[in-house]
C-alpha positions as CSV (number, residue, x, y, z in Angstrom):
1,M,-111.1,-4.4,41.1
2,Q,-107.7,-6.0,41.9
3,N,-107.6,-9.2,44.0
4,N,-104.2,-9.5,45.7
5,L,-105.1,-13.0,47.1
6,E,-105.3,-14.7,43.7
7,P,-102.2,-16.7,42.7
8,S,-99.7,-15.1,40.3
9,L,-99.5,-16.2,36.6
10,S,-95.9,-17.2,36.0
11,I,-94.4,-16.0,32.7
12,N,-91.0,-16.8,31.2
13,F,-90.5,-14.6,28.1
14,S,-87.2,-16.3,27.2
15,K,-89.0,-19.6,26.7
16,E,-92.5,-18.5,25.7
17,K,-91.6,-15.5,23.6
18,E,-94.8,-14.0,22.1
19,E,-96.9,-16.8,23.6
20,G,-96.1,-15.4,27.1
21,Y,-97.4,-12.0,26.0
22,K,-100.6,-13.7,24.7
23,R,-101.2,-15.4,28.0
24,I,-101.3,-12.0,29.7
25,F,-103.2,-9.9,27.2
26,K,-105.1,-12.6,25.2
27,R,-103.7,-11.4,21.9
28,S,-100.5,-10.7,20.0
29,P,-98.8,-7.2,20.2
30,L,-99.0,-4.9,17.2
31,V,-95.3,-5.4,16.7
32,S,-92.6,-7.2,18.6
33,S,-88.9,-8.1,18.5
34,M,-89.9,-11.8,17.9
35,S,-91.9,-10.9,14.8
36,V,-88.8,-9.3,13.2
37,G,-86.5,-12.2,14.1
38,W,-84.7,-10.7,17.2
39,N,-85.2,-14.0,19.2
40,D,-82.7,-12.9,21.8
41,L,-84.6,-9.7,22.6
42,V,-88.1,-9.3,24.1
43,I,-89.6,-6.0,23.1
44,A,-93.3,-5.4,22.2
45,Y,-95.4,-2.4,21.4
46,D,-99.2,-2.4,21.6
47,Q,-102.3,-0.1,22.1
48,Y,-104.2,-1.2,25.2
49,P,-107.9,-0.6,25.6
50,P,-109.3,0.1,29.1
51,G,-108.9,-3.1,31.1
52,E,-106.7,-5.0,33.5
53,I,-104.1,-7.7,33.7
54,P,-104.1,-10.5,36.3
55,K,-101.4,-10.8,39.0
56,I,-98.3,-12.0,37.1
57,S,-94.7,-12.8,38.0
58,V,-92.2,-12.7,35.2
59,K,-88.7,-14.4,35.2
60,Q,-87.3,-11.3,33.5
61,H,-86.9,-7.7,34.6
62,C,-89.8,-5.9,32.9
63,L,-90.2,-2.2,31.9
64,G,-93.3,-0.5,30.7
65,I,-92.8,2.8,28.8
66,Y,-95.8,4.9,28.0
67,T,-95.2,6.2,24.5
68,N,-98.6,7.1,23.2
69,M,-101.1,8.4,25.8
70,P,-104.0,10.8,26.2
71,S,-103.7,13.6,28.7
72,F,-103.6,11.1,31.6
73,V,-104.8,7.6,32.5
74,Q,-106.1,6.6,35.9
75,T,-104.3,3.4,37.0
76,E,-104.4,1.1,40.0
77,R,-101.1,-0.8,40.2
78,T,-99.8,-3.3,42.7
79,I,-96.2,-4.3,42.8
80,N,-95.0,-6.9,45.3
81,G,-98.2,-6.4,47.3
82,R,-98.1,-2.6,47.4
83,L,-101.0,-0.8,45.8
84,V,-100.6,2.7,44.3
85,R,-103.2,4.8,42.4
86,E,-101.5,6.6,39.5
87,Q,-102.2,9.2,36.9
88,N,-100.1,7.9,34.0
89,I,-98.9,10.3,31.3
90,Q,-96.8,10.0,28.2
91,G,-93.2,9.6,29.2
92,D,-93.9,7.6,32.4
93,C,-92.0,4.3,32.9
94,V,-92.6,1.4,35.3
95,I,-90.0,-1.1,36.5
96,V,-90.8,-4.5,37.8
97,P,-87.8,-6.6,38.7
98,A,-87.7,-10.3,37.9
99,N,-89.9,-12.7,40.0
100,T,-91.9,-9.7,41.4
101,S,-95.7,-9.8,41.4
102,H,-97.4,-7.2,39.4
103,Q,-101.1,-6.4,38.8
104,V,-102.6,-3.4,37.1
105,A,-106.0,-1.9,35.9
106,W,-106.5,1.3,33.9
107,N,-109.5,3.3,32.5
108,H,-108.4,4.7,29.1
109,E,-106.7,3.5,26.0
110,G,-103.0,4.1,25.6
111,G,-99.9,2.9,23.8
112,A,-96.9,1.5,25.6
113,L,-93.7,-0.4,25.0
114,T,-92.9,-3.5,27.0
115,I,-89.3,-4.7,27.4
116,A,-88.2,-7.9,29.2
117,I,-84.5,-8.3,30.0
118,N,-82.9,-11.5,31.5
119,P,-81.2,-10.9,34.9
120,T,-78.1,-12.6,33.4
121,V,-77.9,-9.8,30.8
122,F,-77.7,-7.3,33.7
123,A,-74.9,-9.2,35.3
124,Q,-73.0,-9.5,31.9
125,T,-73.3,-5.7,31.5
126,I,-71.0,-5.0,34.4
127,Y,-69.3,-8.2,35.5
128,E,-65.9,-7.2,34.1
129,V,-65.8,-4.1,36.4
130,V,-68.4,-4.5,39.2
131,D,-69.6,-7.5,41.3
132,P,-73.1,-8.1,40.0
133,D,-74.1,-9.8,43.2
134,C,-73.9,-6.5,44.9
135,V,-76.4,-4.8,42.6
136,E,-80.2,-5.3,42.7
137,L,-82.8,-3.7,40.4
138,L,-85.5,-1.9,42.4
139,P,-89.2,-1.8,41.6
140,Q,-90.5,1.6,40.4
141,F,-94.0,2.8,40.1
142,A,-94.9,5.1,37.2
143,T,-92.4,8.0,37.0
144,P,-91.2,10.2,34.2
145,D,-87.7,9.5,32.9
146,P,-86.8,11.4,29.7
147,L,-83.9,9.1,28.8
148,I,-85.9,5.9,29.2
149,Y,-88.8,7.5,27.2
150,Q,-86.4,8.5,24.4
151,I,-85.0,4.9,24.2
152,G,-88.6,3.6,24.2
153,V,-89.6,5.8,21.3
154,A,-86.4,4.9,19.4
155,L,-87.0,1.1,19.9
156,K,-90.6,1.5,18.7
157,S,-89.4,3.3,15.6
158,V,-86.8,0.6,14.9
159,L,-89.4,-2.2,15.3
160,T,-92.0,-0.6,13.0
161,K,-89.6,0.8,10.3
162,H,-86.4,-1.2,9.9
163,G,-86.7,-4.1,12.4
164,T,-85.3,-6.8,10.1
165,S,-81.9,-5.1,9.7
166,S,-81.5,-3.0,12.9
167,R,-80.8,-5.5,15.6
168,L,-77.4,-4.0,16.3
169,Y,-79.0,-0.6,16.9
170,A,-81.7,-2.1,19.1
171,E,-79.0,-3.9,21.2
172,T,-77.1,-0.6,21.5
173,L,-80.2,1.1,22.9
174,I,-80.9,-1.8,25.3
175,N,-77.3,-1.6,26.5
176,A,-77.7,2.1,27.2
177,L,-81.0,1.4,29.0
178,I,-79.4,-1.3,31.2
179,L,-76.6,1.0,32.2
180,H,-79.1,3.8,33.1
181,L,-81.2,1.4,35.2
182,L,-78.1,0.2,37.0
183,E,-77.0,3.7,37.8
184,H,-80.4,5.1,38.8
185,Y,-82.8,2.3,39.8
186,S,-80.7,-0.2,41.7
187,T,-79.1,-0.8,45.1
188,N,-75.5,0.1,45.6
189,R,-75.7,2.2,42.4
190,P,-72.3,2.0,40.6
191,N,-70.9,5.0,38.8
192,L,-70.3,3.1,35.5
193,S,-68.7,6.1,33.8
194,E,-65.8,5.7,36.4
195,C,-65.8,1.9,36.5
196,I,-65.6,1.3,32.7
197,A,-62.3,2.7,31.6
198,G,-59.7,1.8,29.0
199,K,-59.8,1.0,25.3
200,L,-59.6,-1.9,23.0
201,P,-56.1,-3.0,22.1
202,K,-55.2,-2.1,18.5
203,Y,-55.1,-5.8,17.4
204,K,-58.5,-6.5,18.9
205,L,-60.0,-3.4,17.3
206,Q,-58.6,-4.5,14.0
207,Q,-60.1,-8.0,14.4
208,V,-63.5,-6.4,14.9
209,I,-63.1,-4.1,11.9
210,D,-62.0,-6.9,9.7
211,Y,-65.0,-9.0,10.8
212,I,-67.4,-6.1,10.2
213,Y,-66.2,-5.6,6.6
214,A,-66.3,-9.4,6.0
215,Y,-69.9,-9.6,7.0
216,L,-71.4,-6.2,6.2
217,D,-74.4,-7.8,4.5
218,R,-75.4,-9.6,7.7
219,D,-77.6,-8.4,10.5
220,L,-74.7,-8.1,12.9
221,S,-75.3,-8.2,16.7
222,L,-73.3,-7.0,19.7
223,K,-73.0,-10.6,20.9
224,E,-71.5,-11.6,17.6
225,L,-69.0,-8.7,17.6
226,G,-68.1,-9.2,21.3
227,T,-67.4,-12.9,20.7
228,V,-64.7,-11.9,18.1
229,V,-62.7,-10.4,20.9
230,Q,-63.9,-12.7,23.8
231,M,-65.9,-10.0,25.6
232,S,-69.5,-9.6,26.8
233,P,-71.6,-7.6,24.4
234,Q,-72.1,-4.8,26.8
235,Y,-68.5,-4.4,27.9
236,F,-67.3,-4.6,24.3
237,S,-69.8,-1.9,23.3
238,Q,-68.4,0.4,26.0
239,L,-64.8,-0.1,25.1
240,F,-65.5,0.2,21.4
241,K,-67.1,3.6,21.9
242,E,-64.2,4.7,24.2
243,T,-61.7,3.6,21.4
244,T,-63.5,4.9,18.3
245,G,-65.7,7.7,19.7
246,I,-68.8,6.1,18.2
247,T,-71.0,3.1,18.9
248,P,-70.6,-0.2,17.1
249,H,-73.9,0.4,15.3
250,Q,-72.7,3.9,14.1
251,Y,-69.4,2.4,12.9
252,V,-71.1,-0.4,11.0
253,I,-73.3,2.2,9.2
254,R,-70.3,4.2,8.2
255,C,-68.6,1.0,6.9
256,R,-71.7,0.2,4.8
257,I,-71.7,3.7,3.3
258,E,-68.0,3.5,2.4
259,R,-68.6,0.2,0.7
260,A,-71.7,1.5,-1.0
261,K,-69.7,4.4,-2.5
262,G,-67.3,1.9,-4.0
263,L,-70.1,-0.2,-5.5
264,L,-71.9,2.8,-6.9
265,K,-68.7,3.9,-8.6
266,Q,-68.6,0.4,-10.2
267,G,-72.0,1.1,-11.7
268,L,-74.1,-1.1,-9.5
269,S,-77.7,-0.1,-9.1
270,I,-78.8,1.6,-5.9
271,A,-81.1,-1.3,-5.0
272,E,-78.4,-3.9,-5.6
273,T,-75.9,-1.8,-3.6
274,A,-78.3,-1.6,-0.7
275,T,-78.6,-5.4,-0.6
276,Q,-74.9,-6.0,-0.8
277,V,-74.0,-3.7,2.0
278,G,-76.7,-4.9,4.5
279,F,-79.4,-2.3,4.3
280,V,-83.0,-3.5,4.4
281,D,-83.9,-1.7,1.2
282,Q,-83.1,1.3,-1.1
283,S,-84.8,3.9,1.1
284,H,-82.8,2.7,4.1
285,L,-79.5,3.2,2.2
286,H,-80.8,6.6,0.9
287,R,-81.5,7.9,4.4
288,H,-78.1,7.0,5.8
289,F,-76.2,7.9,2.7
290,K,-77.7,11.4,2.6
291,R,-77.1,11.9,6.3
292,L,-73.4,11.0,6.1
293,M,-72.5,12.2,2.6
294,G,-74.8,15.2,2.2
295,V,-76.1,13.9,-1.1
296,T,-78.3,11.0,-2.2
297,P,-76.9,7.8,-3.7
298,K,-78.4,8.8,-7.1
299,T,-76.7,12.2,-7.0
300,F,-73.4,10.7,-5.9
301,S,-73.5,8.2,-8.9
302,Q,-74.3,11.0,-11.3
303,Q,-71.6,13.3,-10.0
304,F,-69.0,10.4,-10.2
305,K,-70.0,9.6,-13.9
306,K,-69.6,13.3,-14.8
307,R,-66.1,13.5,-13.3
308,K,-65.2,10.2,-15.0
309,N,-66.3,11.5,-18.4
């Protein structure tokens, strides 16, 4: 039974990282962004047995995305003193703005993704085009949102499969999530598709391209690429897509495949090629190579050798 009179447990994920999670749930999550080295992101996935969490107040905006659920879960949730009895299903999401009290109890096991985003990141997302002081994220009890659910599933997959080399992809997903939240779950909702216009100047685009090719073997981040052209990560990501038609992550993958083709033609092994172009392993290269080229790296190498002979 929830007790709304008890004091809130104050959590700051930016400082506490996984320790903050453990203070709430008394254990580590099954997988988290911290465990794969994304220290500037706070994302955690876990399976939760029936139970409850105490009243908490977090310094970050927090989202809960129900990704693995039975038919429904009976939940009592209190946000900012308001109690709502929910029937949570897969695809539901919950939004708790920063410094807002939150308490919840539930009766069945289920899997969910937790995302914590610093309020400053929200401001950086739009400050070039919209006054962030005029926008406030609103609390949201459990509600289905297909786009947020898809982003949650994708983030879970990235964490569990290729976390150590997919930070750029995760940041791209978080960026899309922030823009969606700002447009649909905030006060004075800006139409960002109208606000964000224009393209990168040619010289700045070339600076980014040169930087990407120079550091293909690194786990590049949006912040790193944005710094090259003195832009916030989010604004850079938007202008890059407007200019090239694809996201920075998609562009980096294509650059890696192009370089991989050259290395394979030089006779490098598939495993060595994967390492030199920044893929986490041979299977990671295999998956993207086949998707973009229509053949596997092995087949590509064999075909090139036949043509050469």
